[in-house]
C-alpha positions as CSV (number, residue, x, y, z in Angstrom):
1,M,-17.8,10.4,11.5
2,V,-16.1,13.5,11.4
3,E,-16.2,15.0,7.2
4,M,-13.7,16.8,5.8
5,T,-14.6,19.8,4.4
6,P,-12.4,21.1,1.6
7,T,-10.5,24.6,2.8
8,T,-8.8,26.5,0.7
9,S,-5.9,24.5,0.0
10,K,-3.0,24.7,-2.6
11,V,-3.4,22.2,-5.8
12,L,-0.6,22.8,-8.2
13,V,-1.7,22.0,-12.3
14,L,1.0,20.9,-14.4
15,D,0.0,20.6,-17.8
16,T,0.7,21.9,-20.8
17,N,-2.8,21.7,-22.3
18,S,-4.2,24.9,-21.5
19,E,-7.8,24.0,-22.2
20,R,-7.5,21.4,-20.1
21,S,-5.9,22.8,-16.9
22,A,-8.3,25.9,-17.2
23,E,-10.9,23.6,-16.6
24,L,-9.3,21.8,-13.8
25,S,-8.7,25.9,-12.7
26,N,-12.4,26.4,-12.6
27,R,-13.5,23.2,-11.0
28,L,-10.6,23.5,-8.0
29,S,-12.0,26.8,-7.3
30,F,-15.6,25.8,-7.9
31,M,-14.7,23.1,-4.7
32,N,-13.1,25.7,-2.8
33,Y,-9.7,24.5,-3.1
34,D,-6.9,27.2,-4.6
35,P,-5.6,26.0,-8.1
36,V,-2.0,26.9,-9.0
37,V,-2.1,26.7,-13.2
38,A,2.2,26.4,-13.7
39,D,3.1,26.6,-17.5
40,A,5.7,26.7,-19.2
41,S,6.3,30.7,-19.0
42,D,6.7,30.3,-14.8
43,S,10.2,29.8,-13.8
44,I,11.1,26.4,-12.3
45,E,11.7,27.7,-8.5
46,K,8.5,29.4,-8.7
47,I,6.8,25.9,-9.9
48,A,8.3,23.8,-7.5
49,S,8.3,26.1,-4.1
50,Q,4.3,25.8,-4.3
51,P,3.2,23.9,-1.3
52,G,0.2,22.4,-1.4
53,I,-2.2,18.6,-0.4
54,A,-1.2,17.7,-4.1
55,M,-0.5,18.0,-7.9
56,M,-2.5,17.3,-10.8
57,V,-0.2,16.3,-13.7
58,G,-1.4,16.3,-17.0
59,E,1.4,16.5,-20.3
60,T,4.7,17.7,-19.3
61,G,7.0,15.9,-21.9
62,S,6.6,18.9,-24.5
63,S,7.7,21.4,-21.7
64,K,11.5,21.0,-20.7
65,K,11.2,23.7,-18.0
66,L,7.9,21.1,-16.7
67,S,9.6,18.5,-16.6
68,R,12.6,19.7,-14.8
69,A,10.5,21.5,-12.1
70,L,8.7,18.2,-11.6
71,Q,11.5,16.6,-11.0
72,L,12.8,19.2,-8.6
73,L,9.3,19.5,-6.9
74,S,9.6,15.7,-6.2
75,K,13.0,16.6,-4.6
76,K,11.6,19.2,-2.5
77,Q,8.0,17.6,-1.6
78,P,8.9,14.1,-1.9
79,H,5.4,12.5,-0.3
80,L,3.0,15.0,-2.2
81,P,0.5,13.0,-3.7
82,I,-0.1,13.1,-7.4
83,L,-3.1,12.6,-9.1
84,L,-2.1,11.9,-12.5
85,L,-4.5,12.3,-15.4
86,D,-5.6,9.8,-17.6
87,N,-2.4,9.5,-20.1
88,D,-0.9,5.9,-20.6
89,A,2.1,7.9,-21.7
90,N,2.4,9.1,-18.0
91,I,1.8,6.2,-16.1
92,G,4.7,4.2,-16.4
93,E,6.6,7.9,-15.2
94,F,5.1,8.0,-12.2
95,S,4.6,4.1,-10.9
96,Q,3.8,3.6,-7.4
97,D,6.8,1.6,-7.2
98,R,9.3,4.5,-8.1
99,L,8.0,6.7,-5.8
100,A,7.3,7.5,-1.9
101,R,4.0,8.8,-2.7
102,P,0.8,7.5,-3.7
103,V,-0.2,8.0,-7.4
104,W,-3.6,7.8,-7.9
105,K,-5.4,8.2,-11.8
106,I,-8.3,10.5,-12.9
107,D,-10.3,9.5,-15.4
108,M,-11.3,11.9,-18.4
109,P,-13.2,13.4,-18.7
110,L,-13.3,14.4,-15.3
111,R,-15.8,13.9,-13.1
112,H,-16.5,15.7,-10.0
113,S,-17.3,12.8,-7.6
114,Q,-14.0,11.2,-8.6
115,V,-12.1,14.5,-8.2
116,D,-13.8,15.7,-5.1
117,R,-12.5,12.1,-3.7
118,L,-9.2,12.2,-4.7
119,L,-8.6,15.7,-3.5
120,R,-10.0,15.0,0.1
121,R,-7.3,11.4,0.4
122,A,-4.8,14.1,-0.9
123,G,-5.9,16.2,2.0
124,R,-5.7,13.6,5.0
125,Y,-2.7,12.0,3.2
126,S,0.0,13.0,5.8
127,G,3.0,12.1,4.5
128,E,5.6,8.8,5.8
129,E,3.8,7.4,8.3
130,K,0.7,7.2,6.3
131,R,2.6,6.2,3.7
132,Q,1.3,2.7,2.3
133,R,4.2,-0.2,3.7
134,I,3.1,-2.8,1.9
135,T,6.2,-3.8,0.0
136,G,7.4,-4.8,-3.1
137,S,7.0,-4.5,-7.1
138,S,6.2,-8.2,-7.8
139,R,2.3,-8.6,-10.2
140,P,0.9,-10.1,-7.3
141,I,1.4,-7.0,-4.8
142,R,0.6,-4.5,-7.6
143,H,-2.7,-6.0,-8.2
144,I,-3.3,-5.7,-4.2
145,R,-2.3,-2.1,-4.4
146,E,-4.7,-1.7,-7.0
147,L,-7.6,-3.2,-5.3
148,I,-6.8,-1.8,-2.1
149,E,-7.0,1.6,-3.9
150,Q,-10.2,0.6,-5.8
151,V,-12.2,-0.2,-2.4
152,A,-10.5,2.1,0.3
153,D,-13.4,4.6,-0.3
154,F,-16.7,2.8,-0.4
155,D,-18.0,1.4,3.3
156,T,-17.9,-2.4,1.6
157,T,-17.0,-5.5,3.8
158,V,-13.6,-6.8,2.5
159,L,-12.1,-10.1,3.5
160,V,-8.6,-10.6,3.1
161,T,-6.8,-14.2,2.9
162,G,-3.9,-15.8,3.0
163,E,-1.5,-17.9,4.7
164,S,0.1,-16.8,7.8
165,G,2.5,-14.1,8.4
166,T,1.5,-12.8,4.4
167,G,0.5,-9.3,5.8
168,K,-3.1,-9.2,6.2
169,E,-3.2,-6.6,8.5
170,L,-1.5,-4.9,6.9
171,V,-4.0,-4.7,4.0
172,A,-6.3,-3.8,6.4
173,R,-4.9,-0.9,8.0
174,T,-3.5,0.6,4.3
175,I,-7.2,0.4,3.6
176,H,-8.7,2.7,6.5
177,D,-5.3,5.1,6.3
178,L,-6.8,5.5,2.5
179,S,-10.5,5.9,3.7
180,D,-12.8,8.4,4.7
181,R,-12.7,7.0,8.0
182,A,-9.1,7.4,8.7
183,D,-9.2,10.2,11.0
184,R,-11.3,7.7,13.5
185,P,-9.8,4.4,15.0
186,F,-8.6,1.2,13.5
187,V,-9.6,-1.6,16.0
188,P,-7.8,-4.6,16.0
189,V,-9.3,-7.8,17.6
190,N,-7.7,-10.9,16.9
191,C,-11.3,-13.9,17.3
192,G,-8.9,-16.4,17.6
193,A,-7.0,-15.6,20.7
194,I,-10.0,-14.9,22.6
195,P,-12.2,-18.0,24.3
196,A,-15.2,-18.3,22.6
197,D,-17.4,-17.7,26.0
198,L,-15.4,-14.0,26.1
199,L,-15.4,-13.1,22.4
200,E,-18.8,-11.6,22.9
201,S,-18.2,-9.4,25.8
202,E,-15.0,-8.6,24.2
203,L,-16.9,-7.3,20.9
204,F,-20.2,-5.8,22.1
205,G,-19.0,-4.6,25.6
206,H,-20.6,-5.8,28.7
207,E,-22.8,-3.8,31.8
208,K,-21.4,-4.0,35.3
209,G,-22.5,-7.6,37.2
210,A,-23.5,-9.2,33.7
211,F,-21.3,-12.2,34.9
212,T,-19.0,-13.8,36.8
213,G,-16.0,-11.4,36.9
214,A,-17.8,-8.3,35.1
215,I,-17.1,-5.9,38.3
216,N,-17.0,-2.6,35.9
217,T,-18.9,-2.0,32.8
218,R,-16.9,-2.0,30.1
219,A,-17.4,-0.8,25.9
220,G,-16.8,-3.2,23.5
221,R,-14.4,-3.3,20.1
222,F,-17.4,-2.4,18.5
223,E,-17.6,1.1,20.2
224,L,-14.3,1.7,20.4
225,A,-14.4,1.7,16.5
226,E,-17.4,3.5,15.7
227,G,-17.0,5.5,12.9
228,G,-13.9,4.3,12.0
229,T,-13.2,0.0,11.1
230,L,-12.9,-2.8,12.8
231,F,-10.7,-5.3,11.6
232,L,-11.7,-9.1,13.0
233,D,-8.6,-11.0,12.4
234,E,-9.0,-14.9,11.8
235,I,-12.7,-14.7,11.9
236,G,-12.5,-18.5,10.7
237,D,-11.6,-19.5,14.3
238,M,-14.7,-18.0,15.5
239,S,-17.8,-20.2,17.3
240,L,-20.8,-20.8,15.5
241,P,-22.5,-19.2,18.1
242,M,-21.0,-16.5,17.9
243,Q,-21.1,-16.6,14.3
244,V,-24.9,-15.8,14.4
245,K,-24.4,-12.9,16.7
246,L,-22.0,-11.2,14.3
247,L,-24.3,-12.0,11.3
248,R,-27.1,-10.3,13.3
249,V,-24.6,-7.1,13.8
250,L,-23.6,-6.8,10.7
251,Q,-27.0,-6.9,8.9
252,E,-29.0,-4.8,11.4
253,K,-26.2,-2.2,12.0
254,C,-27.1,-2.6,16.1
255,F,-26.1,-4.5,19.1
256,Q,-26.6,-4.7,22.8
257,R,-23.6,-5.4,25.5
258,V,-23.9,-8.1,27.5
259,G,-26.7,-7.9,30.2
260,S,-28.4,-4.7,28.6
261,N,-31.5,-4.5,27.1
262,K,-30.5,-1.1,25.5
263,V,-29.9,-1.4,22.1
264,Q,-27.0,0.6,20.6
265,T,-26.7,1.4,16.3
266,S,-23.2,0.5,14.7
267,N,-21.5,2.0,12.1
268,V,-18.0,0.8,11.4
269,R,-16.7,-0.9,8.7
270,I,-15.6,-4.5,8.9
271,V,-12.5,-5.7,7.2
272,A,-12.2,-9.7,8.2
273,A,-8.9,-11.6,7.6
274,T,-8.3,-14.9,7.8
275,H,-5.6,-17.9,6.8
276,C,-8.4,-20.6,6.7
277,D,-9.9,-21.9,3.8
278,L,-13.8,-20.7,4.6
279,P,-15.9,-22.3,1.4
280,A,-14.4,-25.7,2.6
281,A,-15.5,-24.6,6.5
282,V,-18.7,-23.8,4.9
283,E,-18.7,-27.2,3.4
284,R,-17.6,-29.0,6.6
285,E,-20.6,-26.7,8.1
286,D,-18.2,-25.2,10.6
287,F,-18.6,-21.5,9.1
288,R,-21.9,-20.6,8.9
289,K,-22.5,-19.5,4.9
290,D,-24.8,-17.1,5.3
291,L,-21.6,-15.4,7.2
292,F,-19.4,-15.7,4.5
293,Y,-21.5,-14.5,1.6
294,R,-22.1,-11.5,4.2
295,L,-18.4,-11.0,4.7
296,N,-16.7,-12.1,1.0
297,V,-18.3,-8.7,-0.6
298,F,-14.8,-7.8,-1.5
299,P,-12.1,-10.4,-1.5
300,I,-8.6,-9.8,-1.1
301,E,-6.0,-12.7,-1.2
302,M,-2.6,-12.0,0.0
303,P,0.0,-14.2,-2.1
304,C,2.5,-16.2,-0.1
305,L,6.4,-14.9,0.1
306,R,7.5,-17.7,-2.1
307,K,5.1,-16.8,-5.1
308,R,6.5,-13.3,-4.4
309,S,10.2,-13.8,-4.4
310,S,11.0,-10.9,-6.7
311,D,10.7,-8.8,-3.7
312,L,12.4,-10.2,-1.7
313,P,15.5,-7.7,-2.2
314,D,13.1,-5.0,-1.4
315,L,11.9,-6.7,1.7
316,L,15.2,-7.0,3.2
317,D,16.0,-3.6,2.5
318,E,13.5,-2.8,4.3
319,L,13.8,-4.9,7.1
320,L,17.6,-4.3,7.1
321,L,16.9,-0.4,8.1
322,Q,14.5,-1.5,10.6
323,H,16.9,-3.5,12.7
324,Q,20.3,-1.6,11.8
325,G,20.1,0.2,15.0
326,E,21.4,3.4,15.8
327,G,25.1,3.5,14.2
328,N,25.9,4.8,11.3
329,S,26.5,1.0,9.9
330,E,24.8,-0.4,7.2
331,L,23.4,-4.5,7.0
332,R,24.0,-5.8,3.8
333,V,22.8,-9.5,2.2
334,S,25.7,-10.7,0.2
335,P,24.7,-12.0,-3.0
336,A,25.0,-15.6,-2.5
337,A,23.2,-15.4,0.8
338,L,20.1,-13.5,-0.7
339,Q,19.9,-16.4,-3.7
340,A,19.7,-19.2,-0.9
341,L,16.9,-17.3,0.6
342,A,15.6,-16.8,-2.6
343,G,15.1,-20.9,-2.8
344,Y,13.8,-21.0,0.4
345,S,9.9,-22.2,1.4
346,W,9.0,-19.6,4.0
347,P,6.1,-21.4,5.4
348,G,6.4,-18.1,7.8
349,N,6.4,-15.6,5.1
350,I,7.0,-12.3,5.9
351,R,7.3,-12.8,9.4
352,E,9.3,-15.1,9.4
353,L,11.5,-13.4,7.3
354,S,11.1,-10.3,9.8
355,N,12.4,-12.5,12.6
356,L,15.0,-14.1,11.1
357,V,16.9,-10.0,9.7
358,E,16.4,-9.7,13.4
359,R,18.1,-12.6,14.4
360,L,21.0,-11.7,11.8
361,A,20.8,-7.9,12.8
362,I,21.5,-8.8,16.9
363,L,24.2,-11.5,15.4
364,H,26.2,-9.7,12.5
365,P,25.5,-5.8,13.6
366,N,28.6,-4.8,11.0
367,G,28.5,-5.3,7.3
368,E,27.8,-7.9,5.5
369,I,25.5,-10.8,6.1
370,S,26.9,-13.8,3.9
371,L,25.7,-17.5,3.2
372,E,27.5,-19.4,6.3
373,D,26.1,-16.5,8.7
374,L,22.3,-18.2,7.8
375,P,20.6,-21.4,9.7
376,A,21.8,-23.9,8.0
377,K,17.7,-24.7,6.9
378,Y,17.9,-21.5,4.8
379,R,21.2,-22.5,3.2
380,E,19.2,-25.8,1.8
381,T,18.4,-24.5,-1.8
382,H,16.7,-27.8,-2.8
383,N,13.5,-27.2,-2.3
384,E,10.7,-27.8,-5.7
385,V,10.7,-25.1,-7.9
386,D,6.7,-23.6,-8.0
387,D,5.7,-22.7,-11.5
388,E,4.0,-19.6,-9.8
389,V,7.0,-18.9,-8.1
390,E,8.5,-15.1,-9.6
391,P,12.1,-15.6,-10.4
392,L,14.6,-13.1,-8.6
393,P,17.2,-11.4,-10.4
394,V,20.5,-12.2,-9.8
395,T,21.3,-9.6,-7.6
396,N,22.5,-8.5,-4.2
397,R,21.6,-6.2,-1.5
398,N,23.5,-2.9,-4.2
399,L,20.1,-4.1,-6.2
400,K,19.6,-0.5,-7.6
401,A,22.8,0.5,-8.5
402,H,23.5,-2.7,-10.3
403,L,20.3,-2.4,-12.4
404,Q,21.3,1.4,-12.7
405,A,24.6,0.0,-14.6
406,V,22.7,-2.1,-16.6
407,E,20.3,0.4,-17.9
408,R,22.7,3.8,-18.8
409,D,25.0,0.7,-20.8
410,L,21.6,0.1,-22.6
411,I,20.8,3.7,-23.3
412,K,24.0,4.7,-24.8
413,K,24.0,1.5,-26.8
414,A,20.6,2.7,-28.1
415,M,21.5,6.3,-28.8
416,S,24.6,5.8,-30.6
417,S,22.9,2.8,-32.5
418,C,20.2,5.6,-33.5
419,H,22.6,8.2,-33.7
420,G,21.8,10.6,-31.2
421,V,18.2,11.0,-32.1
422,V,16.5,10.6,-28.9
423,A,12.8,10.1,-30.1
424,K,14.2,7.2,-32.2
425,A,15.9,5.7,-29.3
426,A,13.3,5.9,-27.0
427,R,11.1,3.7,-29.6
428,L,13.9,0.9,-29.8
429,L,13.7,0.7,-26.1
430,S,10.3,1.1,-25.7
431,M,10.2,3.9,-23.8
432,Q,8.7,6.8,-23.3
433,R,10.7,10.0,-24.9
434,T,10.5,12.4,-21.6
435,T,11.2,9.6,-19.9
436,L,14.3,8.7,-21.8
437,V,15.4,13.0,-21.7
438,E,15.2,12.1,-18.1
439,K,17.7,9.4,-17.7
440,L,19.8,10.9,-20.1
441,S,20.3,14.1,-18.2
442,R,20.5,11.6,-14.7
443,Y,23.5,9.0,-16.1
444,E,25.1,12.5,-17.7
445,I,24.7,10.6,-21.5
446,H,25.1,13.6,-24.1
447,S,23.3,13.4,-27.6
């Protein structure tokens, strides 16, 4: 694996705590980074014009200049990672659900290993193409993001479970993109789509003449993924004899091509996925118990779409943008159609939703998709409601505009009842003062 060496890359430090910012500056210089410490005396333009690989953000609320610089910098460099110092007052302001950038928290007191790991990750981050595309802000999805963040930098084997179509491969790719192996291959293989007698050759490769049809020597997926990540999809469909061979490779970190006596070492990270109930398969003796425990080191269970229906507007927004074509017309879903879709059980999960949006984009390339435009089964809303299902807000494609209007009204009423005192209004709204100041400016509400 190619090791990334820290370069003299700039790291912007925004913190009104001068003692802490000085400590950060010293540590960054020691680690061969170029710290740019911004304080209240710097001009907004100077602060926001600094290019770099990351922002380290501490306290900014007491300085209107730093808060303004942060807003401006967010516009100029929208994908620059934020390394957030451990401060509960800031966590809400830089929620990963609100920004098109990664937000990683740094513990205090500072730990060299954590700072080094996160800055290396920031150095690998290249913007939109590496952005996490796990869409949604529901509690289950926020939990999934947290698990991915926690495990990405370790070589721990991950087992992703969940129904078909929930996005298990996306989880695997996101783990790979955030890991130290991001510059090495990500190699997926569907264990259920390859005949059992060919899977060994597919995974480990074969020598010329090893079996009928082996007219050339061929590298397997383990070799192709060397230094990177091997994604074993539908691992529950693997035959028992093949499970034994895979277990040996996972334990010994070595393998042999079919028809060869040469032992090759393997340096790959394994992420496996299945829609099957593996513990039940173990009980039926359809899946080896020792392999299950070897794979199930760090389990991540993807929630089905019917249990995260509050993410439906965001998912539709993203899918509609993908399918609206090259024209300037904007596809949108009517409130009635959205409510009908929220009442559907989605047995095919996000894959089914994507297929539906693609079909609707072809049939109705312009304007609003109404309830009548949906296929009949999606218009039926008599499905039983699951107790675990998150309720969908009554809204439409203009979700953000609707929520902003409600938020602006609440802020105006709070400011009026508190006679224009920002601190009191912030407490009344259970909001950080700095956040309220930002929203007052955005909505042009004068105190």
